[in-house]
C-alpha positions as CSV (number, residue, x, y, z in Angstrom):
1,M,0.0,0.0,0.0
2,P,1.5,3.4,-1.0
3,A,2.4,5.7,1.8
4,E,0.1,8.4,0.3
5,L,-3.0,6.1,0.7
6,N,-1.9,5.3,4.3
7,R,-1.8,9.0,5.1
8,A,-5.1,9.6,3.3
9,L,-6.7,7.0,5.5
10,G,-5.0,8.2,8.7
11,L,-3.0,5.0,9.2
12,S,-0.2,5.3,11.6
13,R,2.8,3.0,11.9
14,F,0.9,1.2,14.6
15,G,-1.8,0.2,12.1
16,C,-4.4,2.5,13.7
17,L,-7.3,3.9,11.7
18,F,-9.2,7.1,12.5
19,L,-12.1,7.8,10.2
20,A,-13.2,11.4,9.8
21,F,-16.7,11.7,11.1
22,S,-17.7,14.1,8.3
23,H,-17.3,11.2,5.9
24,M,-19.6,8.9,7.8
25,A,-23.4,8.8,8.0
26,T,-24.5,11.2,10.8
27,G,-27.6,9.4,11.9
28,Q,-29.9,6.5,11.3
29,I,-28.8,4.2,8.5
30,F,-31.6,1.6,8.6
31,S,-35.4,1.8,8.9
32,R,-38.5,-0.4,8.6
33,N,-38.5,0.3,4.8
34,T,-34.8,-0.6,4.3
35,Q,-34.3,-3.2,1.6
36,A,-31.1,-5.1,0.7
37,L,-29.4,-7.0,-2.1
38,F,-27.8,-10.2,-0.9
39,Y,-24.7,-11.3,-2.6
40,N,-23.8,-15.1,-2.9
41,Y,-26.9,-16.9,-2.0
42,K,-27.1,-18.5,1.5
43,Q,-30.5,-19.8,2.4
44,L,-30.3,-19.7,6.2
45,P,-29.3,-16.0,6.7
46,I,-31.8,-14.8,4.1
47,Q,-34.6,-16.8,5.7
48,R,-33.6,-15.4,9.1
49,M,-33.8,-11.9,7.7
50,L,-37.3,-12.6,6.3
51,D,-38.5,-14.2,9.6
52,F,-37.2,-11.1,11.5
53,D,-39.2,-8.9,9.1
54,F,-42.4,-10.9,9.8
55,L,-41.7,-10.8,13.5
56,C,-41.4,-7.0,13.4
57,G,-44.6,-6.6,11.4
58,R,-42.9,-5.3,8.2
59,E,-45.1,-5.1,5.2
60,T,-42.4,-5.7,2.6
61,P,-39.5,-8.2,2.8
62,S,-36.1,-6.7,3.6
63,V,-34.4,-8.7,0.8
64,A,-35.3,-7.2,-2.5
65,G,-33.0,-9.4,-4.6
66,I,-30.3,-12.0,-4.6
67,I,-27.1,-11.8,-6.6
68,N,-25.6,-15.2,-7.4
69,P,-22.9,-15.1,-10.2
70,G,-23.9,-17.5,-12.9
71,S,-27.5,-17.8,-11.9
72,E,-30.7,-16.1,-12.8
73,G,-34.4,-16.6,-12.0
74,F,-36.1,-16.8,-8.7
75,Q,-35.4,-18.3,-5.2
76,K,-38.3,-19.5,-3.1
77,L,-38.4,-18.4,0.5
78,F,-41.0,-17.8,3.2
79,F,-42.3,-14.4,4.4
80,G,-44.4,-15.5,7.4
81,Q,-47.0,-18.0,6.2
82,E,-46.6,-16.9,2.6
83,E,-44.1,-18.3,0.2
84,I,-42.5,-15.7,-2.0
85,A,-40.2,-15.7,-5.0
86,I,-37.2,-13.4,-4.7
87,P,-35.5,-12.4,-8.0
88,V,-32.0,-13.8,-8.6
89,H,-29.5,-11.8,-10.7
90,S,-26.1,-12.8,-12.0
91,M,-24.6,-9.4,-12.0
92,I,-24.5,-6.6,-9.4
93,E,-25.2,-3.9,-11.9
94,A,-28.4,-5.7,-13.1
95,A,-29.6,-6.2,-9.6
96,C,-29.1,-2.5,-8.7
97,S,-30.9,-1.4,-11.8
98,A,-33.9,-3.8,-11.1
99,H,-34.1,-2.8,-7.4
100,P,-33.3,0.9,-7.2
101,T,-34.7,1.3,-3.7
102,A,-32.5,-1.4,-2.2
103,D,-29.6,0.6,-0.7
104,V,-27.9,-2.0,1.5
105,F,-25.5,-4.6,0.0
106,I,-24.9,-7.7,2.1
107,N,-21.8,-9.5,0.9
108,F,-21.5,-13.2,1.8
109,A,-18.7,-13.8,-0.8
110,S,-15.5,-15.6,0.3
111,F,-12.5,-13.6,1.3
112,R,-11.0,-14.2,-2.2
113,S,-13.7,-12.3,-4.0
114,A,-15.3,-10.1,-1.3
115,A,-13.2,-7.1,-2.1
116,A,-13.9,-7.0,-5.8
117,S,-17.6,-7.5,-5.4
118,S,-17.8,-4.9,-2.6
119,M,-16.0,-2.3,-4.6
120,S,-18.4,-3.0,-7.5
121,A,-21.3,-2.4,-5.1
122,L,-19.8,0.7,-3.6
123,K,-19.6,2.2,-7.1
124,Q,-23.4,1.7,-7.7
125,P,-25.2,5.0,-7.1
126,T,-28.1,3.2,-5.4
127,I,-26.0,1.5,-2.7
128,R,-25.4,3.4,0.5
129,V,-24.3,0.7,3.0
130,V,-22.0,-2.3,2.3
131,A,-21.6,-5.1,4.9
132,I,-18.7,-7.6,4.3
133,I,-19.1,-10.8,6.3
134,A,-15.9,-12.6,5.2
135,E,-12.8,-12.8,7.4
136,G,-9.3,-12.6,6.0
137,V,-9.9,-10.0,3.2
138,P,-6.4,-8.8,2.3
139,E,-5.6,-5.6,4.2
140,S,-4.5,-3.7,1.1
141,D,-7.9,-4.4,-0.5
142,T,-9.7,-3.3,2.7
143,K,-7.8,0.0,2.7
144,Q,-8.9,0.7,-0.8
145,L,-12.5,0.0,0.0
146,I,-12.3,2.3,3.1
147,A,-10.8,5.1,1.0
148,Y,-13.5,4.8,-1.7
149,A,-16.3,4.6,0.9
150,R,-15.1,7.7,2.7
151,A,-14.6,9.7,-0.5
152,N,-18.1,8.9,-1.6
153,N,-19.9,9.2,1.7
154,K,-20.9,5.6,2.0
155,V,-21.0,3.3,5.0
156,L,-18.8,0.2,5.2
157,I,-19.4,-2.4,7.9
158,G,-16.8,-5.1,8.2
159,P,-14.9,-7.1,7.0
160,A,-15.2,-10.0,9.5
161,T,-18.6,-8.8,10.7
162,V,-21.9,-10.5,11.5
163,G,-23.5,-7.2,10.5
164,G,-26.0,-5.0,12.4
165,I,-29.6,-4.6,13.4
166,Q,-32.1,-1.9,14.0
167,A,-34.6,-3.4,16.5
168,G,-38.1,-3.8,15.1
169,A,-36.9,-2.7,11.6
170,F,-34.1,-4.4,9.8
171,K,-31.2,-6.8,10.3
172,I,-28.2,-8.0,8.3
173,G,-27.9,-11.8,7.7
174,D,-27.3,-13.8,10.8
175,T,-27.1,-10.9,13.2
176,A,-28.5,-11.8,16.6
177,G,-28.8,-15.5,15.7
178,T,-31.9,-17.5,15.9
179,I,-35.5,-16.3,16.2
180,D,-35.7,-17.6,19.8
181,N,-32.7,-15.5,20.7
182,I,-34.2,-12.4,18.9
183,I,-37.4,-12.8,20.9
184,Q,-35.5,-13.3,24.2
185,C,-33.5,-10.1,23.5
186,K,-36.6,-8.1,22.6
187,L,-35.2,-7.2,19.2
188,Y,-38.6,-7.3,17.5
189,R,-39.3,-3.8,18.8
190,P,-37.1,-0.7,19.4
191,G,-35.5,0.1,22.7
192,S,-33.4,3.1,23.9
193,V,-29.8,1.8,23.7
194,G,-27.3,2.2,20.9
195,F,-24.7,-0.6,21.0
196,V,-21.5,-1.1,19.0
197,S,-18.9,-3.9,19.3
198,K,-16.0,-5.3,17.4
199,S,-17.2,-8.9,18.0
200,G,-20.3,-10.4,16.4
201,G,-20.4,-13.3,18.9
202,M,-20.2,-11.0,21.9
203,S,-22.9,-8.8,20.3
204,N,-25.4,-11.6,20.8
205,E,-24.3,-11.9,24.5
206,L,-24.7,-8.2,25.0
207,Y,-28.1,-8.0,23.3
208,N,-29.3,-10.4,25.9
209,T,-27.6,-8.5,28.7
210,I,-29.0,-5.2,27.6
211,A,-32.5,-6.6,27.3
212,R,-32.4,-7.9,30.9
213,V,-31.5,-4.6,32.5
214,T,-32.9,-2.0,30.1
215,D,-35.8,-1.6,27.6
216,G,-33.5,-3.1,24.9
217,I,-31.4,-1.8,22.0
218,Y,-32.5,0.6,19.3
219,E,-29.6,-0.2,17.0
220,G,-26.6,-2.6,17.3
221,I,-23.5,-2.8,15.0
222,A,-20.6,-5.2,15.0
223,I,-17.8,-3.4,13.1
224,G,-15.8,-6.5,12.7
225,G,-12.6,-7.9,14.1
226,D,-10.1,-7.3,11.4
227,V,-7.2,-4.9,11.8
228,F,-8.7,-2.2,9.6
229,P,-12.5,-2.0,10.1
230,G,-14.6,-0.1,7.5
231,S,-16.1,2.0,10.3
232,T,-15.0,2.5,13.8
233,L,-16.5,2.4,17.3
234,S,-16.5,6.2,17.5
235,D,-18.2,6.5,14.1
236,H,-21.3,4.7,15.4
237,V,-21.2,6.3,18.8
238,L,-21.3,9.7,17.1
239,R,-24.2,8.5,14.9
240,F,-26.1,7.3,18.0
241,N,-25.4,10.6,19.7
242,N,-27.3,12.3,16.8
243,M,-30.3,9.9,17.0
244,P,-33.1,11.1,19.3
245,Q,-34.4,7.6,19.8
246,V,-31.0,6.5,21.4
247,K,-30.7,7.7,25.0
248,M,-27.5,5.9,26.0
249,M,-24.7,4.0,24.4
250,V,-23.0,0.7,25.2
251,V,-19.6,0.0,23.7
252,L,-17.6,-3.3,23.8
253,G,-14.0,-3.0,22.5
254,E,-11.1,-5.3,22.7
255,L,-7.3,-5.2,23.1
256,G,-5.2,-4.5,20.0
257,G,-5.1,-1.5,17.8
258,R,-6.1,2.0,18.9
259,D,-9.7,2.3,17.6
260,E,-11.0,3.0,21.1
261,Y,-8.8,6.1,21.4
262,S,-10.8,7.8,18.7
263,L,-13.8,7.4,21.0
264,V,-11.7,8.8,23.9
265,E,-10.9,11.9,21.8
266,A,-14.6,12.3,20.8
267,L,-15.5,12.2,24.5
268,K,-12.8,14.7,25.5
269,D,-13.8,17.1,22.7
270,G,-17.4,17.1,24.0
271,K,-18.8,15.5,20.8
272,V,-20.8,13.0,22.8
273,H,-23.6,14.2,25.0
274,K,-25.2,11.0,26.1
275,P,-24.0,8.5,28.6
276,V,-21.5,5.9,27.3
277,V,-21.0,2.6,29.2
278,A,-17.9,0.9,27.9
279,W,-15.7,-2.1,28.5
280,V,-12.6,-3.3,26.6
281,S,-12.1,-7.0,26.8
282,G,-8.8,-8.8,26.9
283,T,-7.6,-7.8,30.4
284,C,-6.5,-11.4,30.9
285,A,-3.7,-11.0,28.3
286,R,-1.4,-9.7,31.1
287,L,-1.5,-13.2,32.7
288,F,0.4,-14.6,29.7
289,K,4.2,-14.3,29.6
290,S,4.3,-13.7,25.8
291,E,2.1,-11.8,23.5
292,V,-1.3,-13.5,22.8
293,Q,-3.3,-13.5,19.6
294,F,-7.0,-13.7,20.4
295,G,-9.7,-14.8,18.0
296,H,-9.8,-11.6,15.8
297,A,-7.0,-10.5,13.5
298,G,-7.0,-7.2,15.3
299,A,-7.1,-8.7,18.8
300,K,-3.4,-8.6,19.5
301,S,-1.8,-6.2,21.9
302,G,1.1,-4.3,20.3
303,G,2.2,-2.5,23.4
304,E,0.9,-1.0,26.6
305,L,-1.3,1.6,24.9
306,E,-3.1,-1.2,23.0
307,S,-3.7,-3.2,26.2
308,A,-7.3,-3.6,27.5
309,Q,-6.3,-2.0,30.8
310,A,-4.9,1.2,29.2
311,K,-7.9,1.6,27.0
312,N,-10.3,1.1,29.9
313,Q,-8.5,3.7,31.9
314,A,-8.4,6.2,29.1
315,L,-12.2,5.8,28.5
316,R,-12.8,6.2,32.2
317,E,-10.8,9.4,32.4
318,A,-12.6,10.7,29.3
319,G,-16.0,10.4,31.0
320,A,-17.3,7.0,30.0
321,V,-18.8,4.7,32.6
322,V,-16.3,1.9,32.8
323,P,-16.7,-1.0,35.3
324,T,-13.9,-2.7,37.1
325,S,-14.5,-6.0,35.3
326,Y,-16.7,-7.6,32.6
327,E,-18.8,-9.2,35.3
328,A,-19.7,-5.7,36.5
329,F,-20.6,-4.5,33.0
330,E,-24.2,-5.5,33.3
331,T,-24.6,-3.7,36.6
332,A,-23.0,-0.5,35.1
333,I,-25.5,-0.7,32.2
334,K,-28.4,-1.2,34.5
335,E,-27.5,1.7,36.9
336,T,-27.0,4.1,34.0
337,F,-30.3,3.2,32.4
338,E,-32.2,3.5,35.7
339,K,-30.6,6.9,36.4
340,L,-31.9,8.1,33.0
341,V,-35.4,6.8,33.8
342,E,-35.3,8.6,37.2
343,E,-34.3,11.8,35.5
344,G,-37.1,11.5,33.0
345,K,-34.9,11.2,30.0
346,I,-36.1,7.7,29.2
347,A,-39.7,6.5,29.1
348,P,-39.2,2.7,29.0
349,V,-40.6,1.1,25.9
350,P,-43.5,-1.3,26.8
351,D,-43.3,-4.9,25.8
352,V,-45.4,-6.2,23.0
353,E,-46.3,-9.8,22.0
354,P,-44.5,-10.8,18.8
355,P,-46.4,-12.9,16.2
356,Q,-45.6,-16.7,16.0
357,I,-43.2,-17.6,13.2
358,P,-44.6,-20.7,11.3
359,E,-42.3,-23.7,11.5
360,D,-41.0,-25.2,8.3
361,L,-42.6,-28.5,7.4
362,K,-39.3,-30.4,7.1
363,Y,-38.3,-29.4,10.6
364,A,-41.8,-30.1,12.0
365,I,-41.8,-33.6,10.4
366,K,-38.3,-34.2,11.7
367,S,-39.3,-33.3,15.3
368,G,-42.5,-35.5,15.0
369,K,-44.9,-32.6,15.3
370,V,-46.7,-33.2,12.0
371,R,-47.1,-36.0,9.4
372,A,-47.5,-35.4,5.7
373,P,-48.9,-37.9,3.1
374,T,-46.9,-38.9,0.0
375,H,-48.3,-38.1,-3.4
376,I,-47.6,-41.2,-5.4
377,I,-47.0,-45.0,-5.0
378,S,-44.1,-46.6,-6.9
379,T,-42.3,-49.9,-6.8
380,I,-39.8,-49.3,-9.5
381,S,-37.8,-46.1,-8.4
382,D,-36.5,-44.4,-5.4
383,D,-36.3,-40.7,-4.5
384,R,-34.2,-39.7,-7.5
385,G,-37.4,-38.9,-9.4
386,L,-38.4,-38.5,-13.0
387,L,-38.8,-35.0,-14.3
388,T,-35.3,-33.8,-13.6
389,I,-34.0,-32.5,-17.0
390,G,-32.6,-29.1,-17.5
391,P,-29.5,-26.9,-17.5
392,R,-28.9,-27.6,-13.8
393,F,-29.4,-31.4,-14.2
394,G,-28.1,-33.3,-17.1
395,G,-28.1,-30.2,-19.3
396,A,-24.7,-29.5,-17.8
397,I,-23.4,-32.0,-20.4
398,D,-24.3,-29.7,-23.2
399,D,-22.9,-26.6,-21.5
400,A,-19.7,-28.4,-20.5
401,A,-19.1,-29.6,-24.0
402,R,-19.9,-26.2,-25.4
403,Y,-17.6,-24.2,-23.1
404,F,-14.8,-26.8,-23.0
405,K,-14.8,-27.0,-26.8
406,D,-14.7,-23.2,-27.2
407,A,-11.9,-22.7,-24.7
408,C,-9.8,-25.6,-26.0
409,D,-10.2,-24.7,-29.6
410,R,-9.2,-21.1,-28.9
411,G,-6.1,-22.2,-27.0
412,L,-7.1,-20.6,-23.6
413,T,-5.2,-21.7,-20.6
414,P,-7.3,-23.1,-17.7
415,Y,-6.6,-19.8,-15.8
416,E,-7.8,-17.7,-18.7
417,F,-10.9,-19.9,-19.2
418,V,-12.0,-20.1,-15.6
419,E,-11.3,-16.4,-14.7
420,G,-13.0,-15.3,-17.9
421,M,-16.1,-17.3,-17.0
422,K,-16.0,-15.7,-13.5
423,K,-15.9,-12.2,-14.9
424,K,-19.0,-13.0,-17.0
425,G,-20.7,-14.3,-13.9
426,I,-21.0,-17.9,-15.3
427,R,-20.2,-21.0,-13.3
428,V,-18.0,-23.5,-15.2
429,P,-20.4,-26.3,-16.3
430,G,-19.1,-29.8,-15.5
431,I,-17.0,-28.6,-12.5
432,G,-18.1,-29.0,-8.9
433,H,-20.0,-31.4,-6.8
434,R,-21.9,-31.3,-3.5
435,I,-20.4,-34.5,-2.2
436,K,-17.4,-35.5,-4.2
437,S,-14.0,-33.8,-3.7
438,R,-10.3,-34.0,-4.3
439,D,-10.1,-36.8,-1.7
440,N,-13.4,-38.5,-2.6
441,R,-13.5,-38.8,-6.4
442,D,-16.5,-39.9,-8.5
443,K,-15.9,-43.5,-9.5
444,R,-18.0,-43.0,-12.7
445,V,-15.6,-40.2,-13.8
446,Q,-12.6,-42.4,-13.2
447,L,-14.1,-45.4,-15.1
448,L,-15.1,-43.2,-18.1
449,Q,-11.6,-41.7,-18.2
450,Q,-10.0,-45.2,-18.0
451,Y,-12.2,-46.4,-20.8
452,A,-11.5,-43.4,-23.0
453,H,-7.7,-43.8,-22.6
454,T,-8.0,-47.4,-23.6
455,H,-10.4,-47.2,-26.6
456,F,-10.5,-43.6,-27.9
457,P,-8.0,-42.5,-30.6
458,S,-7.7,-39.1,-28.9
459,V,-8.7,-37.6,-25.6
460,K,-7.7,-34.0,-26.3
461,Y,-10.9,-32.5,-24.8
462,M,-10.9,-34.8,-21.8
463,E,-7.3,-33.8,-21.0
464,Y,-8.2,-30.2,-21.3
465,A,-11.1,-30.7,-18.8
466,V,-8.7,-32.4,-16.4
467,Q,-6.3,-29.4,-16.7
468,V,-9.3,-27.1,-15.8
469,E,-10.1,-29.3,-12.9
470,A,-6.5,-29.0,-11.6
471,Y,-6.9,-25.2,-11.6
472,T,-10.3,-25.1,-10.0
473,L,-9.2,-27.5,-7.2
474,S,-6.6,-24.9,-6.3
475,K,-9.6,-22.7,-5.4
476,A,-11.8,-25.2,-3.5
477,N,-11.7,-28.9,-2.6
478,N,-15.1,-29.7,-4.2
479,L,-14.5,-28.1,-7.6
480,V,-13.8,-31.5,-9.2
481,L,-14.6,-32.6,-12.7
482,N,-18.1,-34.2,-12.3
483,V,-19.8,-36.8,-14.4
484,D,-21.5,-34.3,-16.6
485,G,-18.2,-32.6,-17.4
486,A,-16.6,-36.0,-18.1
487,I,-19.4,-37.1,-20.5
488,G,-19.4,-33.8,-22.2
489,S,-15.6,-33.7,-22.9
490,L,-15.5,-37.4,-23.9
491,F,-18.4,-36.9,-26.4
492,L,-16.3,-34.2,-28.0
493,D,-13.4,-36.6,-28.2
494,L,-15.7,-39.3,-29.6
495,L,-17.2,-37.0,-32.2
496,A,-13.8,-35.6,-33.2
497,G,-12.0,-38.9,-33.2
498,S,-14.6,-41.1,-35.0
499,G,-13.9,-39.5,-38.4
500,M,-17.7,-39.6,-39.1
501,F,-18.5,-36.0,-38.5
502,S,-17.3,-32.8,-40.1
503,K,-16.3,-29.8,-38.0
504,Q,-19.5,-28.1,-39.0
505,E,-21.6,-31.0,-37.9
506,I,-19.8,-31.3,-34.6
507,D,-20.3,-27.6,-34.0
508,E,-24.1,-28.0,-34.8
509,I,-24.5,-31.0,-32.4
510,V,-22.8,-29.1,-29.6
511,E,-24.7,-25.8,-30.3
512,I,-28.2,-27.3,-30.5
513,G,-27.7,-29.4,-27.4
514,Y,-28.1,-32.9,-28.6
515,L,-26.2,-34.5,-25.8
516,N,-28.9,-33.8,-23.2
517,G,-31.0,-36.2,-25.3
518,L,-29.3,-39.0,-23.4
519,F,-31.1,-37.9,-20.3
520,V,-34.4,-37.4,-22.1
521,L,-34.1,-40.9,-23.5
522,A,-33.3,-42.5,-20.1
523,R,-36.1,-40.7,-18.4
524,S,-38.6,-41.6,-21.2
525,I,-37.9,-45.2,-20.5
526,G,-38.5,-44.6,-16.8
527,L,-41.7,-42.7,-17.5
528,I,-43.0,-45.7,-19.5
529,G,-42.1,-47.9,-16.7
530,H,-44.0,-45.7,-14.2
531,T,-47.1,-45.8,-16.4
532,F,-47.2,-49.6,-16.4
533,D,-46.4,-49.6,-12.6
534,Q,-49.3,-47.4,-11.9
535,K,-51.7,-49.6,-13.9
536,R,-50.4,-52.7,-12.2
537,L,-51.0,-51.1,-8.8
538,K,-54.5,-50.0,-9.9
539,Q,-53.7,-46.4,-9.0
540,P,-56.0,-43.4,-10.2
541,L,-54.8,-40.5,-12.3
542,Y,-52.1,-38.6,-10.5
543,R,-52.6,-34.8,-10.2
544,H,-49.9,-32.8,-8.6
545,P,-51.2,-30.7,-5.7
546,W,-51.8,-27.1,-6.8
547,E,-50.4,-25.7,-3.6
548,D,-47.0,-27.2,-4.4
549,V,-46.6,-24.7,-7.2
550,L,-45.5,-21.1,-6.6
551,Y,-47.1,-18.9,-9.3
552,T,-45.1,-15.8,-10.0
553,K,-44.7,-13.2,-12.7
């Protein structure tokens, strides 16, 4: 990282980051109308967001769209009792254009691609807040993201964060954990406390603590545990100070770095007018003879000033309420809240009864709460089904043959091919498996390759597919050549090596998608078998239940 960028970011030789408050949002960043775009589809955190929406009585889902590179269409999820179809886009730009009111970007990409996708989101005019969940994002990339966000008045939460929550309004991903925990912490309705922490896990603990001794939180943020957070503890405390709904602030820091000192300066300069109850964890580090690295990348004391004891003392001297231990933290929060109530500065928020979240059928069946009838009787097949033909099943043979042939014929290296597909937002067909991996190969693939080496005059395309596999395995252990990719590449070798087809005919076969006919043929035989099986069993006409179909535009 050039020295100029370090200076622009305010990075000292100690690795400390001080963000100018003028470049950070000055008040509330979420509301009951906030909608987000979710990058890199993950079913559980999205469903938790939607369940939280329902719990809070929101009229519209907080997830407007999903961005999943290489995929388009819809994803079915639940919004209370109703099943909804959320649009899926392959590109960030397309999603932002389709959902211009969605101004929060929730990034669940891996640490390898989180920076590039986050920068792309920050450059979209509709995006105002970006949350990066991944840990281990390269520090040089993080610094560039911070610089861009500051220069363009955008909010960056993370990296290495669980996110944030505005009680009764909006939450990011897995923030606050399960619905049971959210209800116990009274997060389905707003309280009076603003909370900010470095740790996402400890945030859950503090949400519970704050709910026990106050009327609950109004907003909570976990800034993330990396060395360079996109926003600081003081950024959010100063925001809370400007929000009339927040009457007091609770801050949980940790040893390592000097982020807490920006809050000390804000307190000394009189920028904070509401009570701040703070604790910096990691006081036990002094018990160890050598320097200790705690869970977060930034949780490592680099000297006395970065110790938890020094930070707690500085915060105490600056005017924050700092207990003598973490065990006394709850009491300090309770006493500060009760004092504000006595002074008439807080009218405690009354409790309300949240609605009941419907339980998913598969979990209810698993727990023995309900029983569901089957739809058809069969003696000739198992749960692998009949009507499973398409680009995501079987059709990958056509796409694998098409893309492998094009890349091999053009002389692309595996790196050029894979990275080119990634830039287009297209997954490499024929690569990847849910179960098989580098150490658990698909025997069908191995047998097909052995047969081809023995009987085919040439295996040029298969060897290219294997080279592609070697590159993708360097990225993830399950990105192996699957049976669709093996069949697709071997059919290319069969067509090219047989001498019976011209180049034009081979191109036409691959382009039209003849190869998927193998799956159609096999399933046609199976369909005929099911027809006779149903007659033998004297079964009536099968009609699929209409409620199993989600009709969407």
